[in-house]
C-alpha positions in Angstrom: -24.5 -36.8 -11.3 -23.4 -33.2 -11.4 -25.9 -30.6 -12.5 -25.0 -27.4 -14.3 -27.2 -24.3 -14.2 -28.1 -22.1 -17.1 -26.5 -19.1 -15.4 -23.1 -20.8 -15.2 -23.4 -21.7 -18.8 -24.2 -18.1 -19.8 -21.0 -16.9 -18.1 -18.9 -19.6 -19.8 -20.4 -18.9 -23.2 -19.6 -15.2 -23.0 -15.9 -16.0 -22.5 -13.3 -16.2 -25.3 -13.7 -18.9 -27.9 -10.9 -21.0 -26.4 -13.1 -21.5 -23.3 -15.6 -23.4 -25.4 -12.9 -25.8 -26.5 -11.8 -26.4 -22.9 -15.3 -26.9 -21.7 -15.8 -29.7 -24.3 -13.0 -31.6 -22.7 -13.9 -31.0 -19.1 -17.6 -31.6 -19.4 -17.2 -35.0 -21.0 -16.3 -36.4 -17.6 -20.1 -36.7 -17.5 -19.6 -39.9 -19.5 -18.4 -42.0 -16.6 -21.2 -40.6 -14.4 -23.7 -41.5 -17.1 -22.4 -45.1 -17.3 -23.0 -45.3 -13.6 -26.8 -45.1 -14.3 -26.9 -48.1 -16.7 -27.0 -51.7 -15.5 -24.2 -54.0 -16.7 -25.7 -56.6 -19.1 -24.4 -58.2 -22.3 -26.9 -56.1 -24.2 -25.9 -52.8 -22.7 -22.2 -53.4 -23.2 -22.8 -53.9 -26.9 -24.7 -50.7 -27.5 -24.2 -47.5 -25.6 -24.9 -43.9 -26.6 -24.0 -40.9 -24.5 -24.9 -37.3 -25.2 -23.6 -34.2 -23.3 -25.9 -31.6 -24.7 -24.6 -28.7 -22.6 -21.0 -29.4 -23.5 -22.0 -29.7 -27.2 -23.8 -26.3 -27.0 -20.8 -24.6 -25.6 -18.3 -26.3 -28.0 -20.3 -25.3 -31.1 -20.8 -21.7 -29.9 -24.5 -21.8 -29.0 -25.7 -19.6 -26.2 -26.9 -21.6 -23.2 -30.3 -23.2 -22.8 -33.4 -21.3 -21.5 -34.1 -18.5 -21.8 -31.2 -17.8 -24.2 -31.4 -20.5 -26.8 -34.6 -19.5 -28.6 -37.1 -22.1 -29.6 -36.4 -25.8 -28.7 -36.5 -26.7 -32.4 -33.9 -24.2 -33.3 -31.7 -25.4 -30.5 -32.1 -29.0 -31.6 -31.4 -28.3 -35.2 -28.2 -26.5 -34.3 -27.0 -29.4 -32.1 -27.9 -31.8 -34.9 -26.2 -29.8 -37.6 -23.0 -28.8 -35.8 -22.9 -31.4 -33.1 -24.2 -34.4 -35.1 -25.4 -36.0 -31.9 -27.4 -39.2 -32.2 -31.0 -39.1 -30.9 -31.2 -39.7 -27.2 -33.8 -41.5 -25.0 -37.5 -40.8 -25.9 -37.9 -38.5 -22.9 -34.9 -36.3 -23.8 -36.6 -34.3 -26.6 -33.7 -35.2 -28.9 -35.6 -37.4 -31.3 -36.1 -38.1 -35.0 -39.9 -37.8 -35.0 -41.1 -34.2 -35.7 -38.9 -32.5 -33.2 -40.8 -29.2 -33.2 -44.1 -30.9 -32.3 -42.4 -33.3 -30.0 -40.7 -30.7 -27.8 -43.8 -28.5 -27.7 -45.8 -31.5 -26.4 -43.0 -32.4 -24.0 -42.8 -28.9 -22.6 -46.6 -28.6 -22.3 -47.0 -31.9 -20.5 -43.9 -32.1 -18.4 -42.5 -28.6 -18.1 -39.2 -29.2 -19.8 -37.8 -29.9 -23.3 -34.4 -30.5 -24.8 -33.1 -27.1 -23.7 -33.4 -28.2 -20.1 -31.6 -31.6 -20.6 -27.9 -31.5 -19.7 -27.0 -35.0 -20.7 -28.5 -38.4 -21.6 -27.6 -42.1 -21.8 -29.2 -44.8 -23.9 -28.2 -48.5 -23.9 -29.3 -51.9 -24.8 -31.4 -53.2 -27.7 -35.1 -52.8 -28.6 -37.5 -53.2 -27.0 -35.5 -53.4 -23.7 -33.7 -50.0 -23.8 -32.4 -48.3 -20.7 -32.7 -44.5 -20.9 -31.7 -41.7 -18.5 -31.7 -37.9 -18.7 -30.1 -35.4 -16.4 -32.1 -32.1 -16.1 -30.3 -28.9 -15.4 -31.2 -26.6 -12.5 -33.5 -24.4 -14.5 -36.3 -27.0 -14.0 -37.4 -28.8 -10.9 -37.8 -32.6 -11.3 -40.5 -32.6 -8.6 -42.6 -30.3 -10.7 -42.1 -32.6 -13.7 -43.3 -35.5 -11.5 -46.5 -33.8 -10.5 -47.3 -32.5 -14.0 -47.1 -35.9 -15.6 -48.9 -37.5 -12.7 -52.1 -35.6 -13.2 -52.1 -34.8 -16.9 -55.6 -35.1 -18.4 -54.3 -36.5 -21.7 -53.6 -39.9 -20.3 -54.8 -42.2 -17.5 -53.6 -41.8 -13.9 -50.4 -43.8 -13.5 -49.5 -46.4 -11.0 -47.5 -44.8 -8.2 -44.9 -46.5 -6.0 -41.5 -45.9 -4.4 -38.4 -48.1 -4.6 -35.6 -47.5 -2.1 -36.9 -43.9 -1.7 -37.1 -43.3 -5.5 -40.6 -42.2 -6.7 -41.9 -44.2 -9.7 -44.8 -43.5 -12.1 -45.9 -46.2 -14.6 -48.6 -46.6 -17.2 -50.0 -49.9 -18.5 -48.4 -53.3 -18.7 -44.8 -54.0 -19.6 -44.2 -53.4 -23.3 -47.9 -53.1 -24.0 -48.8 -50.9 -27.0 -51.8 -48.6 -27.2 -52.1 -47.2 -30.7 -54.7 -44.6 -29.5 -51.9 -42.9 -27.5 -49.0 -42.9 -29.9 -46.4 -40.2 -29.3 -47.6 -38.5 -26.2 -44.3 -37.5 -24.5 -43.0 -38.2 -22.0 -45.4 -41.0 -21.2 -46.4 -42.8 -24.4 -43.8 -43.5 -27.1 -44.0 -43.8 -30.9 -45.6 -47.3 -30.5 -48.0 -46.3 -27.7 -46.0 -48.1 -25.0 -46.5 -46.6 -21.5 -43.4 -45.3 -19.7 -41.9 -46.3 -16.4 -40.4 -43.1 -15.0 -38.1 -42.9 -12.0 -37.2 -39.6 -10.3 -33.9 -39.5 -8.4 -33.0 -35.8 -7.7 -32.5 -34.3 -11.2 -32.1 -37.6 -13.0 -35.0 -39.2 -14.8 -34.9 -42.9 -15.5 -37.0 -44.3 -18.4 -37.9 -47.8 -19.6 -41.0 -49.5 -20.9 -40.8 -52.5 -18.5 -40.8 -52.3 -14.7 -37.9 -54.7 -13.9 -35.7 -52.6 -16.2 -36.5 -49.4 -14.2 -35.9 -51.1 -10.9 -32.5 -52.4 -12.1 -31.6 -48.8 -13.1 -32.4 -47.5 -9.6 -30.4 -50.3 -8.0 -27.5 -49.5 -10.4 -27.6 -45.7 -9.6 -27.7 -46.6 -5.8 -24.6 -48.7 -6.2 -26.2 -52.0 -5.2 -26.0 -53.5 -8.7 -23.0 -53.4 -11.1 -23.1 -50.6 -13.7 -21.3 -50.1 -17.0 -18.9 -47.9 -15.2 -17.8 -51.0 -13.2 -16.7 -52.6 -16.5 -13.1 -51.6 -16.8 -13.1 -51.5 -20.7 -16.1 -49.1 -20.8 -14.7 -46.9 -18.0 -11.4 -46.7 -19.9 -13.2 -45.7 -23.0 -15.3 -43.0 -21.2 -12.1 -41.6 -19.6 -10.4 -41.7 -23.0 -13.1 -39.8 -24.7 -13.0 -37.2 -21.9 -9.3 -36.7 -22.6 -10.0 -36.3 -26.3 -12.7 -33.7 -25.5 -15.7 -35.3 -27.1 -19.4 -34.5 -26.2 -21.2 -37.4 -28.0 -20.2 -41.0 -27.8 -20.9 -44.6 -29.0 -19.3 -47.5 -27.1 -19.4 -51.2 -27.7 -17.7 -54.5 -26.8 -19.1 -56.1 -30.0 -15.9 -55.8 -31.9 -16.7 -58.8 -34.1 -18.7 -56.3 -36.3 -15.4 -55.0 -37.5 -14.0 -58.3 -38.9 -13.9 -59.8 -42.4 -16.2 -62.6 -41.2 -18.9 -60.0 -40.3 -18.6 -58.2 -43.6 -18.9 -61.4 -45.6 -21.9 -62.5 -43.6 -23.6 -59.1 -44.0 -22.9 -59.1 -47.8 -23.1 -55.3 -47.9 -19.9 -54.6 -49.7 -18.9 -53.0 -53.0 -17.9 -55.4 -55.8 -14.4 -56.6 -55.4 -13.9 -55.0 -52.0 -13.5 -58.2 -50.0 -10.5 -59.2 -52.0 -9.0 -55.8 -51.5 -9.7 -55.8 -47.8 -8.0 -59.2 -47.4 -4.8 -57.7 -48.7 -4.8 -54.7 -46.4 -3.2 -54.3 -43.0 -5.6 -55.2 -40.2 -5.5 -54.0 -36.6 -4.2 -56.2 -33.9 -7.0 -57.6 -31.8 -8.8 -55.2 -29.5 -11.8 -56.1 -27.3 -13.8 -52.9 -27.2 -14.0 -49.6 -29.0 -15.6 -46.2 -28.6 -16.1 -43.3 -31.1 -17.0 -39.8 -30.2 -17.7 -36.4 -31.7 -16.1 -33.1 -30.5 -15.3 -29.7 -31.8 -12.4 -27.3 -31.2 -11.2 -24.1 -32.7 -10.3 -25.9 -35.9 -13.8 -27.5 -36.3 -15.3 -30.9 -35.7 -13.2 -34.0 -35.0 -13.7 -37.7 -34.4 -12.3 -39.3 -31.3 -11.5 -43.1 -31.1 -10.6 -45.2 -28.1 -9.6 -48.8 -28.5 -9.2 -51.1 -25.4 -6.9 -54.1 -25.8 -6.1 -57.2 -23.7 -2.5 -55.9 -23.2 -0.4 -52.8 -23.6 1.7 -54.6 -26.2 -1.3 -55.0 -28.5 -2.2 -51.3 -28.1 1.4 -50.4 -29.0 1.2 -52.6 -32.1 -1.9 -50.7 -33.3 -0.2 -47.3 -33.3 1.3 -47.9 -36.7 -1.5 -50.2 -37.9 -4.2 -47.6 -37.3 -2.2 -45.1 -39.3 -2.0 -47.6 -42.1 -5.8 -48.2 -41.9 -6.4 -44.5 -42.3 -3.9 -44.1 -45.1 -4.3 -47.3 -47.0 -7.6 -48.9 -45.9 -10.8 -49.2 -47.9 -14.5 -48.5 -47.2 -16.4 -51.6 -47.9 -19.6 -49.6 -48.6 -18.3 -47.2 -51.2 -15.1 -48.9 -52.3 -13.2 -45.6 -51.7 -10.0 -45.2 -49.7 -10.4 -44.0 -46.1 -7.9 -41.3 -46.9 -10.5 -39.7 -49.2 -12.7 -39.3 -46.1 -10.2 -38.7 -43.3 -6.9 -36.9 -43.6 -4.3 -39.4 -42.3 -1.8 -36.6 -42.1 -3.8 -35.1 -39.3 -4.4 -38.3 -37.3 -3.1 -38.1 -33.8 -2.5 -41.3 -31.9 -1.3 -42.1 -28.4 -1.3 -45.1 -26.0 -2.0 -45.2 -22.3 -1.6 -48.7 -20.9 -3.9 -51.0 -22.9 -5.9 -48.1 -24.3 -5.2 -46.5 -27.7 -6.6 -43.0 -28.3 -6.8 -41.2 -31.7 -8.5 -38.1 -33.1 -8.8 -36.7 -36.6 -10.6 -33.7 -38.1 -13.9 -34.5 -40.0 -16.2 -32.8 -42.4 -19.1 -33.1 -42.3 -19.6 -33.8 -38.6 -22.0 -36.7 -39.2 -19.1 -38.8 -40.5 -18.1 -39.7 -37.0 -20.8 -42.4 -36.6 -21.9 -43.1 -40.1 -19.3 -45.8 -40.7 -20.3 -47.6 -37.5 -24.0 -47.7 -38.4 -23.1 -48.9 -42.0 -20.9 -51.7 -40.6 -18.0 -50.2 -42.5 -14.6 -51.6 -41.4 -12.6 -48.5 -40.6 -11.2 -50.4 -37.6 -10.9 -53.8 -39.4 -9.1 -56.2 -37.1 -8.0 -59.8 -36.7 -10.6 -60.7 -34.1 -10.5 -60.7 -30.3 -12.2 -62.3 -27.3 -13.9 -60.5 -24.4 -12.0 -57.9 -22.5 -10.3 -59.0 -19.3 
């Protein structure tokens, strides 16, 4: 995993505005490297979140992290408002829970906060989430290790090494201790003790030991990673080309089908009948959505992976029709009221379709996914080859 220093970022940020746009595209190559840290399991394939905080800070015009970004809370609020990134792993500092208090506690206990985190990955489903953060060169991961190892606010951890990687752990797997709720980076919002692995500037985080060991094996290349899954690697590379700095990836494409909508029963009155009459996308087997920003403002990037190039080509026209004629199942409004179909850019590379469209507000990029809204309504598909 590459590391970027604050001094380099300072130089870049002082350049012309066009540089920030270019950096957003170049830095998102971090996505493939982040996937290399996550074990390949059915659960991780279905839910992946990647954040490149430094690329986001440059793209939205923030000055670089410490000592130039001001307070951690201000830095986070700017990333949230203009970058619309989803919260990262618990140890990243980019969290929903009282970010000002959280980052203050994190810095006091571990010697870093969100300003020192270059990128993060989070994958899987609760409670078995795999998390990783990459610290920039302004903080020494060895110092972090020793600070959390002897902190008086919590018990001494278990210490071990695994294939040369130092590990600290607190308590039993998944065990909750409500006396120690929200003591970052060790005890989470449920009081579960962390397993922390330290590999150079990368910190691995889980709340169960086997999960942490599998992450170390994955990072060492002795266990398959999500980057070894062709569909996910294609999506990460596609998002890089589009220039995004935040991403969501999944192979659970069944969530964008009529059957899923009917089962969820979260649709506006009369919407199912309308959706049944609309053009659906040809089958695809994985999709990714990302957030980026260029000189014109925020944009949403989409990458769809298909079983064949012919299916990808079919969806060039169909995705344009979805944007221009499709319906939101949640609001009953046309997608064209939310996204301007006239500014939708679409291209195909092999079995991958890439698209991007301006958005306002930035949070629109992921809202439809979390709501189960069928922007990418399709005919159904099996697993990716």
